[in-house]
Each structure stands twice: as structure tokens, then as C-alpha cells.
C-alpha positions as CSV (number, residue, x, y, z in Angstrom):
1,M,28.7,56.7,-13.4
2,K,25.5,58.6,-14.2
3,T,26.1,58.0,-17.9
4,I,26.4,54.4,-17.3
5,S,23.4,54.3,-15.2
6,R,21.5,56.0,-17.8
7,I,22.7,53.6,-20.4
8,A,21.8,50.6,-18.2
9,Y,18.3,52.1,-17.6
10,S,17.7,52.8,-21.3
11,N,18.7,49.2,-22.1
12,D,16.3,47.8,-19.4
13,K,13.6,49.7,-20.8
14,K,14.3,48.9,-24.5
15,N,14.5,45.1,-23.4
16,K,11.8,45.1,-20.8
17,T,10.0,42.0,-22.0
18,R,13.1,39.9,-22.3
19,S,14.4,40.9,-18.6
20,I,11.0,40.0,-17.3
21,L,10.8,36.6,-19.0
22,I,14.5,35.7,-17.9
23,M,13.6,36.7,-14.3
24,M,10.4,34.5,-14.2
25,S,12.2,31.5,-15.9
26,I,15.0,31.9,-13.1
27,C,12.3,32.1,-10.4
28,L,10.2,29.3,-11.6
29,T,13.3,27.2,-12.1
30,T,14.4,27.9,-8.4
31,M,11.1,27.1,-7.2
32,L,10.8,23.9,-9.1
33,L,14.2,22.9,-7.7
34,V,13.2,23.6,-4.1
35,I,9.9,21.7,-4.5
36,I,11.6,18.7,-6.1
37,S,14.3,18.7,-3.4
38,T,11.9,19.2,-0.5
39,V,9.4,16.3,-1.8
40,G,12.2,14.0,-2.6
41,N,13.7,14.5,0.9
42,G,10.2,14.1,2.5
43,M,9.6,10.9,0.4
44,I,12.9,9.5,1.7
45,R,12.0,10.4,5.4
46,L,8.7,8.7,4.8
47,Q,10.2,5.5,3.6
48,K,12.6,5.4,6.5
49,S,9.5,5.8,8.7
50,Q,7.6,3.2,7.1
51,A,10.6,0.9,7.4
52,A,10.6,1.6,11.0
53,G,7.0,0.6,11.3
54,S,7.5,-2.6,9.3
55,Y,11.1,-3.7,10.7
56,G,11.5,-1.8,13.9
57,S,13.7,1.4,14.2
58,N,16.4,-0.3,16.3
59,Y,20.0,-0.8,14.7
60,G,20.4,-4.1,16.3
61,L,19.5,-6.3,19.3
62,F,21.6,-8.1,22.0
63,I,19.6,-11.3,23.3
64,A,19.9,-12.7,26.5
65,A,22.5,-10.3,28.1
66,D,23.2,-10.3,31.6
67,G,23.4,-7.4,34.1
68,T,27.2,-7.0,33.7
69,Q,26.9,-7.0,29.8
70,L,24.1,-4.5,30.1
71,K,26.2,-2.2,32.0
72,E,29.0,-2.3,29.6
73,V,26.7,-1.6,26.8
74,E,25.4,1.5,28.4
75,R,29.0,2.7,28.9
76,R,29.5,2.5,25.0
77,A,29.8,6.2,23.8
78,E,28.7,4.8,20.1
79,I,25.5,3.6,21.3
80,S,23.0,6.5,21.1
81,D,19.5,4.9,22.5
82,I,19.0,1.6,24.6
83,G,15.8,0.1,25.3
84,I,15.3,-3.0,27.6
85,M,12.7,-5.9,27.2
86,C,12.7,-8.9,29.8
87,T,10.5,-11.9,29.7
88,E,8.6,-11.6,33.2
89,G,7.5,-15.2,33.3
90,I,4.3,-17.2,32.6
91,L,0.6,-16.2,33.4
92,K,-1.9,-19.0,33.6
93,G,-4.0,-18.7,30.6
94,N,-1.6,-16.9,28.6
95,E,0.9,-19.9,28.2
96,N,1.2,-19.2,24.3
97,G,1.5,-15.3,24.6
98,G,4.1,-13.0,26.1
99,F,4.4,-11.5,29.4
100,V,7.2,-8.9,29.2
101,S,8.5,-5.6,30.5
102,A,9.4,-3.2,27.9
103,D,10.6,0.4,28.6
104,E,9.3,3.4,26.5
105,T,12.5,3.3,24.2
106,V,11.7,-0.3,23.2
107,R,8.2,0.2,22.7
108,K,9.0,3.3,20.2
109,M,11.8,0.9,18.5
110,L,9.4,-2.2,17.9
111,P,7.8,-2.7,14.7
112,Y,4.0,-1.4,14.7
113,N,1.8,-3.9,16.4
114,Q,-1.8,-2.9,17.3
115,E,-1.4,-5.1,20.5
116,Y,1.4,-3.0,22.0
117,V,-0.7,0.3,21.6
118,L,-2.2,1.8,24.9
119,K,-5.9,2.4,24.5
120,E,-6.4,4.0,27.9
121,G,-4.6,4.4,31.1
122,T,-0.7,4.1,31.2
123,Y,1.9,1.3,30.9
124,P,3.1,-0.5,33.9
125,E,5.5,1.2,36.0
126,K,5.1,0.0,39.7
127,A,5.8,-3.6,40.8
128,Q,2.4,-4.9,40.9
129,E,0.9,-3.1,37.8
130,I,-0.1,-4.8,34.5
131,A,-1.4,-3.9,31.1
132,A,-3.2,-6.1,28.5
133,G,-6.1,-6.1,26.1
134,R,-9.8,-6.6,27.3
135,T,-9.7,-10.0,25.6
136,F,-7.0,-11.3,27.7
137,F,-8.8,-10.1,31.0
138,D,-12.1,-11.7,29.8
139,A,-10.0,-15.1,29.1
140,V,-9.0,-15.1,32.7
141,G,-12.2,-14.5,34.2
142,Y,-12.4,-10.6,34.6
143,H,-15.0,-9.0,32.5
144,D,-15.5,-5.3,31.8
145,V,-12.1,-4.5,33.4
146,K,-11.3,-1.0,34.2
147,V,-7.9,1.2,34.8
148,G,-7.3,0.9,38.5
149,D,-9.0,-2.5,39.2
150,I,-7.3,-5.3,41.1
151,V,-7.1,-8.7,39.5
152,T,-5.5,-11.9,40.8
153,L,-3.6,-14.1,38.3
154,E,-1.8,-17.2,38.5
155,Y,1.9,-16.5,37.9
156,R,5.2,-18.3,37.9
157,S,8.7,-16.9,37.1
158,G,9.7,-19.9,35.0
159,M,9.6,-23.6,34.3
160,Q,11.2,-24.6,37.7
161,S,8.7,-22.8,39.7
162,E,5.1,-23.3,40.7
163,Y,2.0,-21.3,39.8
164,A,1.1,-19.0,42.6
165,P,-1.8,-16.3,42.9
166,V,-0.4,-12.8,42.6
167,E,-2.4,-9.5,42.7
168,F,-2.0,-6.9,40.0
169,T,-3.4,-3.5,39.6
170,V,-4.6,-2.8,35.9
171,S,-2.6,0.5,34.9
172,G,-3.8,0.3,31.2
173,I,-5.9,-1.4,28.7
174,L,-4.1,-2.3,25.4
175,Y,-6.0,-2.6,21.9
176,D,-7.1,-6.0,21.1
177,R,-6.2,-7.5,17.6
178,D,-8.9,-7.8,15.2
179,E,-9.4,-11.6,15.8
180,Y,-8.2,-14.2,18.3
181,T,-8.2,-17.5,16.8
182,I,-5.3,-19.0,18.9
183,E,-6.1,-19.9,22.5
184,A,-4.0,-18.1,25.2
185,S,-2.1,-16.1,22.8
186,Y,-2.1,-12.4,24.3
187,V,0.5,-9.6,24.7
188,V,0.7,-8.6,28.3
189,F,3.1,-5.9,29.9
190,G,4.4,-6.0,33.2
191,S,6.9,-3.6,35.0
192,Q,10.7,-3.8,35.2
193,D,10.3,-3.5,38.9
194,F,8.2,-6.5,39.1
195,Y,10.9,-8.6,36.9
196,N,13.6,-7.4,39.5
197,E,11.6,-8.3,42.5
198,R,10.7,-11.7,41.1
199,V,14.0,-12.9,39.3
200,A,17.2,-13.1,41.1
201,E,19.8,-10.8,40.2
202,G,22.2,-13.4,38.9
203,D,19.4,-14.9,36.8
204,R,18.4,-11.8,35.1
205,Q,18.5,-11.8,31.3
206,Y,17.9,-8.6,29.1
207,N,17.0,-8.2,25.3
208,I,18.9,-4.9,24.5
209,Y,17.5,-2.9,21.7
210,F,19.8,0.0,20.6
211,T,20.7,2.6,17.8
212,L,24.1,4.0,17.3
213,S,25.1,7.7,17.5
214,D,26.6,9.6,14.8
215,S,30.1,9.2,16.3
216,A,29.9,5.6,15.4
217,N,30.4,6.8,11.7
218,V,28.7,3.7,10.2
219,S,27.6,2.8,6.9
220,M,26.1,-0.3,5.3
221,N,29.6,-1.3,4.5
222,N,30.7,-1.3,8.1
223,V,27.7,-1.3,10.4
224,A,27.9,-5.2,11.0
225,P,31.7,-5.4,12.1
226,V,31.1,-2.2,14.3
227,I,28.1,-3.7,16.1
228,K,30.1,-7.0,16.4
229,E,32.9,-5.2,18.0
230,I,30.8,-3.6,20.4
231,A,29.4,-6.9,21.4
232,D,32.9,-8.3,21.9
233,S,33.9,-5.6,23.9
234,C,30.9,-6.0,26.3
235,G,31.3,-9.8,26.5
236,I,28.1,-10.5,24.3
237,D,28.7,-13.8,22.2
238,Q,28.3,-13.2,18.6
239,K,25.5,-15.7,18.2
240,N,23.3,-13.2,20.6
241,V,23.6,-10.4,18.1
242,I,20.9,-9.4,15.7
243,I,21.4,-6.8,13.2
244,N,18.4,-5.0,11.6
245,D,19.5,-4.9,7.9
246,L,16.2,-4.2,6.5
247,Y,15.8,-1.1,8.4
248,L,19.4,0.0,8.1
249,Q,19.2,-0.3,4.3
250,W,16.8,2.8,4.6
251,V,18.7,4.6,7.3
252,L,22.3,4.3,6.2
253,Q,21.9,3.7,2.4
254,P,20.3,6.2,0.4
255,S,16.9,5.4,-1.6
256,Y,18.8,5.5,-4.8
257,E,15.4,5.1,-6.8
258,M,14.1,8.2,-5.3
259,I,17.5,10.0,-5.8
260,V,17.5,8.8,-9.5
261,V,14.0,10.1,-10.1
262,C,14.5,13.5,-8.3
263,G,18.0,14.0,-10.1
264,T,16.4,13.1,-13.4
265,L,13.7,15.7,-12.8
266,I,16.3,18.3,-11.6
267,L,18.5,17.8,-14.5
268,G,15.5,17.8,-16.9
269,I,14.4,21.2,-15.4
270,V,17.7,22.8,-15.5
271,L,18.2,21.8,-19.1
272,F,14.6,23.2,-19.9
273,S,15.4,26.3,-18.1
274,V,18.7,26.6,-20.0
275,V,16.8,26.0,-23.4
276,V,14.1,28.6,-22.4
277,I,16.6,31.3,-21.3
278,Y,18.6,30.6,-24.4
279,N,15.6,31.2,-26.6
280,I,14.8,34.4,-24.7
281,F,18.3,35.6,-25.5
282,Q,17.9,34.3,-29.0
283,V,14.6,36.1,-29.3
284,G,16.2,39.2,-28.0
285,I,19.0,38.9,-30.4
286,A,16.5,38.0,-33.2
287,G,14.5,41.0,-32.3
288,G,17.5,43.2,-32.3
289,M,18.5,42.0,-35.7
290,T,15.1,42.6,-37.0
291,E,14.9,45.9,-35.7
292,A,18.3,46.8,-37.2
293,I,17.3,45.3,-40.5
294,A,14.0,47.4,-40.4
295,D,16.0,50.4,-39.4
296,A,18.3,49.9,-42.4
297,T,15.7,48.8,-45.0
298,G,12.5,50.4,-43.6
299,G,10.7,46.7,-42.6
300,E,1.2,6.4,-11.8
301,S,-8.4,-25.3,10.2
302,D,-8.4,-28.1,10.1
303,L,-4.8,-29.4,11.0
304,S,-2.1,-27.8,13.1
305,F,0.1,-26.5,10.2
306,T,3.9,-26.9,10.5
307,H,5.0,-25.9,7.0
308,V,4.0,-23.2,4.4
309,G,4.9,-22.0,1.0
310,I,3.7,-19.9,-1.9
311,I,2.4,-21.6,-5.2
312,T,3.6,-20.2,-8.5
313,V,2.7,-21.3,-11.9
314,E,5.6,-21.4,-14.4
315,P,5.5,-22.1,-18.0
316,D,7.1,-25.6,-17.4
317,G,4.6,-26.5,-14.4
318,I,3.5,-25.6,-10.9
319,Y,5.8,-25.0,-8.2
320,V,6.0,-24.1,-4.4
321,L,8.5,-21.5,-3.3
322,E,9.6,-22.6,0.1
323,A,12.1,-22.3,2.9
324,K,13.2,-25.6,4.1
325,S,16.2,-27.3,5.8
326,E,17.9,-28.3,2.9
327,P,18.7,-26.4,0.5
328,G,17.3,-23.3,2.1
329,V,14.9,-21.0,0.0
330,T,14.0,-23.2,-3.0
331,M,11.4,-23.6,-5.9
332,T,9.9,-27.3,-5.6
333,P,7.6,-28.8,-8.0
334,L,4.1,-29.2,-6.5
335,Q,4.1,-32.9,-6.9
336,K,7.4,-33.3,-5.1
337,F,6.2,-31.0,-2.4
338,L,3.1,-33.1,-1.6
339,D,5.0,-36.6,-1.8
340,S,7.2,-35.0,1.1
341,S,4.1,-34.1,3.2
342,A,2.7,-36.3,6.1
343,T,-0.3,-38.2,4.9
344,I,-3.9,-38.8,6.2
345,E,-5.2,-42.3,5.0
346,G,-2.4,-42.2,2.2
347,R,-3.4,-38.8,1.1
348,P,-1.2,-35.6,1.6
349,A,-1.8,-33.6,4.8
350,A,-1.8,-30.5,2.8
351,A,-4.3,-27.7,2.0
352,I,-4.4,-24.7,-0.4
353,A,-5.4,-21.4,1.1
354,R,-6.4,-18.3,-0.9
355,I,-6.3,-14.7,0.1
356,T,-9.8,-13.4,-0.1
357,L,-9.0,-9.8,-0.4
358,P,-10.1,-7.6,-3.5
359,E,-6.3,-7.3,-4.4
360,R,-5.6,-10.8,-4.1
361,R,-4.1,-11.1,-7.6
362,E,-1.9,-8.3,-7.2
363,L,-0.7,-9.5,-3.8
364,A,0.0,-12.9,-5.2
365,T,2.0,-11.6,-8.2
366,R,4.2,-9.4,-5.9
367,A,4.7,-11.9,-3.4
368,I,6.1,-14.4,-5.9
369,G,8.4,-12.0,-7.5
370,E,9.5,-11.0,-3.7
371,A,10.1,-14.9,-3.0
372,K,12.1,-15.5,-6.1
373,K,14.7,-12.7,-4.8
374,Y,15.4,-15.0,-1.8
375,L,16.2,-18.1,-3.8
376,G,19.5,-19.8,-2.4
377,Q,19.3,-18.0,0.7
378,P,20.0,-20.7,3.6
379,Y,17.4,-22.0,6.2
380,D,17.1,-20.2,9.6
381,D,17.4,-22.7,12.2
382,S,17.7,-20.0,14.7
383,F,14.4,-18.6,13.8
384,L,15.6,-14.8,14.1
385,P,14.6,-12.1,12.1
386,H,17.0,-10.1,9.5
387,N,19.8,-12.4,9.9
388,G,20.6,-13.3,6.2
389,K,18.4,-16.7,6.5
390,M,14.8,-17.7,6.1
391,Y,12.4,-20.1,8.1
392,C,9.3,-21.2,6.1
393,S,6.6,-18.6,7.4
394,E,9.3,-15.9,7.6
395,L,9.4,-16.2,3.9
396,V,5.9,-15.9,3.3
397,W,5.6,-12.9,5.7
398,E,8.6,-11.2,4.0
399,C,6.9,-11.5,0.6
400,Y,3.3,-10.7,1.1
401,L,3.3,-6.9,1.2
402,T,0.5,-4.5,0.6
403,G,-0.3,-1.0,-0.3
404,P,2.3,1.9,-1.3
405,K,3.8,1.7,2.1
406,S,4.7,-2.1,1.6
407,E,3.1,-3.1,4.9
408,H,3.3,-6.8,5.9
409,L,-0.1,-8.6,5.3
410,F,0.6,-11.3,7.7
411,T,1.1,-10.3,11.6
412,A,4.3,-11.1,13.5
413,R,3.7,-11.7,17.1
414,P,6.3,-12.7,20.1
415,M,7.4,-16.1,19.5
416,N,6.5,-18.9,21.9
417,F,8.1,-22.2,22.0
418,R,6.2,-23.7,25.0
419,T,3.4,-26.2,24.9
420,A,-0.1,-25.2,26.2
421,D,0.8,-26.2,29.6
422,G,3.7,-23.8,29.6
423,R,6.4,-26.6,29.2
424,L,9.3,-26.4,27.1
425,P,9.7,-29.4,24.8
426,Q,13.1,-31.2,25.1
427,F,13.2,-31.0,21.2
428,W,13.7,-27.1,21.5
429,I,16.0,-27.4,24.4
430,D,18.2,-29.7,22.4
431,H,17.8,-28.0,19.1
432,F,19.2,-24.6,20.3
433,A,21.7,-26.1,22.7
434,A,23.2,-27.9,19.6
435,M,23.7,-24.6,18.1
436,D,24.9,-23.0,21.4
437,E,22.1,-20.3,21.1
438,P,19.4,-19.0,23.5
439,I,15.8,-19.8,22.7
440,P,14.4,-16.6,21.0
441,E,11.4,-16.5,23.3
442,G,9.4,-13.4,22.8
443,V,11.3,-12.0,19.6
444,P,8.7,-11.1,17.1
445,G,8.2,-13.8,14.5
446,T,5.6,-16.2,12.8
447,N,4.5,-19.6,12.3
448,P,2.3,-21.6,9.7
449,Q,-0.5,-22.2,12.2
450,D,-1.0,-18.4,13.1
451,M,-0.9,-17.6,9.4
452,S,-3.5,-20.3,8.4
453,R,-5.9,-18.5,11.0
454,E,-5.6,-14.9,9.3
455,K,-9.2,-13.8,8.7
456,F,-8.3,-12.9,5.2
457,L,-7.5,-16.5,4.2
458,K,-9.9,-19.1,3.2
459,I,-8.9,-22.8,2.7
460,V,-10.1,-23.7,-0.7
461,Y,-8.7,-27.2,-1.1
462,R,-7.7,-30.1,1.3
463,Y,-5.8,-32.9,-0.3
464,W,-6.7,-35.5,2.5
465,Q,-10.5,-35.2,1.9
């Protein structure tokens, strides 16, 4: 044993430089592999977090569930987190906005919206508490409101009831959005206790946001059938099920682009290390051979707009990328688009708006490319997000993305189908009744009019003038 140790020690001394280089190569390779794996995993997590901010972190949503269905959902072992949102009713002065109760889980799951964020105070918990932005309070006659103030608002629980004064205690102040261009369109939070107090038990409806636990064992290949099976077992109609496909693609399906990049880097580093180590050995061998020879020889606004599309200039003409009833998402020649428009004194009631941001060209190019990916997708008569169909403003919202995080340029707000006086038009009643679907009141969405009033848009041409 002593003899072997002496020989090993002698070889180490003799090949000291080669041994140090090999050890350094192995350490650097290991370090680089750890760094790449850590950065790659971090990037995937960051992309998932960004997806949650853009699309919400819920796996799905059950719309207009009753109390019995809610209890059944809560019993399901496959469901991990459950958040509840309810439409509280209508506040006079906020007919076009939303008055909802949303628990903490829902607030965490919803896509990022500045108007949902608490600036001071707390979210409502007691029956008579309320939280809203200062702009809302200003609009209903209460200026310089503070947490703890008492405000009296005209409220009604639904279209069949009359407005009546109700006293609320201001529990929190929400952030206002940058610009209010639509009258009576604010986000107002109430409490679940208030909803339970004002709405009869048999009439209560809940929007259930949820995620699935690991025990559900879902992937992108089977998540839709699993969620629909849960809905069936809870007595929830399939038409009231929304699956958050865009978010699930990030959660359940690996970021193949990132994996390919990291895999390529790892493979390159491993090959490079092998070559380095091989050459170190070769140097050692060559060095030994030279020594032997030496020994032997001695040597990186004007109108209420109802439709919207994206203009694109193609080699054979100018087109509009749009989503319409038939045939869905399509590319229509501009002249045909204008011919189908309503008219003012014989001229098309249409306008061209341009984004005024410095990066407008990059935004437009990216939006056109994204829109073309949706060509052929059917029109969304249900006006619901992430259901494999598109309505006109949803197409624009989905395609105008900004920054490295692919954030939506346009703002999505709780949808409202009522008139300014709070009345629900018969058209919408008949429209959704014909499809046997509930009206998606309060579900985040977009419309052409809201989009036309974004501060970064400027109307540069009106065809009717």
C-alpha cells in the first residue's frame, strides 16, 4: 500500500499542471451547468408568473353556479384553491361598472388590473363596507374620502328592484386607472356578507375560480376533459365552464423554447469540456512523448364604435384583420370592410386610429403577426375569454403585446351589458337565451369603444368627414 501511495504521489507531482487543469475544467463545467439550469428554471418560473399577470392564475372558471353546486365543488379533492366572486348589484352612478364581492383567493387569481389593487385600508369584510377608487367617490358626490368615512349610495340588487339609499363604511381606497374616459365605469368591491344579506339564498349565483391539485394529474392533453368531468359531477352545465388555456400552456406545458436554448447551451458546454479535457490529456500524452524522445535522443371620439380590426399592408393590397360573425377571424380587403360599414351621409362611419407610442411600428408589426395566427378561428358569440373563439376587440387585445413580458397594451375591464340607466337590453337577453348561456356580466373583457378611448391612441382619419 505504501508503495502504491508513493507511486501515485510521484505521478501527481510529475503531472501537477495537467491535474490542476482537469480539476478546473470539471469545476467550471459543473458551475456553468448549475448556472444554466438555475437561470433556465428561473426564466420558466418568470414566464409563468407573467402569464398569471396577463391571463390570471386560475385553471378555470365556473360561471353562475348556485349554492348546491358550490358545495359540490368544495368537496372535490382534485380542486386545490377556490375563489368566489359575486355580482352585488347596481350602484347608481356606476351603472356601466362593476360592484362585486371577491375573496382574497380570487383577487390573487385575477389578471393584473390596477383598479383591483388596494392603495390604503382593507378590502371589505363586514356587510356595510365598501372599497373603491377616489374617482368613483368623486363621481357620486363624496370628495376627499378617507378610510372609515360613511357614505350613502343609491343601490339596488337587480333589475326588478328599485334604488334605495344604503349607508356604507369606506374600508379601503383602490388605485384609480390612469384615465377615465367612460362615464360611470368603476370597479367597486363589497363584501360577501352584504351579498348574502341582500340576495335571497335561492337566487344567489357564484363565479367560482379554481386551481387543480397535483392529485388531479393533469396535462395539456387531458386538463379540459378532467375539468368538464368535475363540472358534470357537480351539476354544472358545460356552457358555464371556462378553461384558462393560455395560462395552462405555461403551467402544464414546458417552455420548449427555453428548454431548447438551455439544452443547446448545456450540450455545447459538455462537448467543449470534453474537448478541453481530451486536449489536456493529449497535451499530457504529447508532453510525455516529448519527454521520452528527449530522454532517448537528448532533445440580443367621435362615434360609439361597435367594431374594430387591425390594418395590414400586404403585397397585393390593404386588408383588415378582424373577427366577425362569419367566417370568424379573417383578413378582409379594406374597401370591402368600408363597404360593409354603416354610413354617415353616404360615407363610411369608420375611422383610423394610430398608436402614438414611440415603439408603435414594432407594436403594429408584432400585432399583425399575432393576428394572422388566429385566422380561421370562429367568432365568439359568448364573449368569454380563452374559449378557442374570438370576438372583434378580443382579437385586438390578444394581439397588441408590449415589452419582453408580452403584457397586453389595451386594458381589459369587467364587462357590462347594461344601458346607462342600468337596464338590460332585450337584445342581450334574447342573444344569450338563444344559446342557453348566462350573460357574462363582470367577466373581464374588452369592447371597441373602450379601446378607442385609450390615451395612447389618436384618430388620424375619419372617413365620414
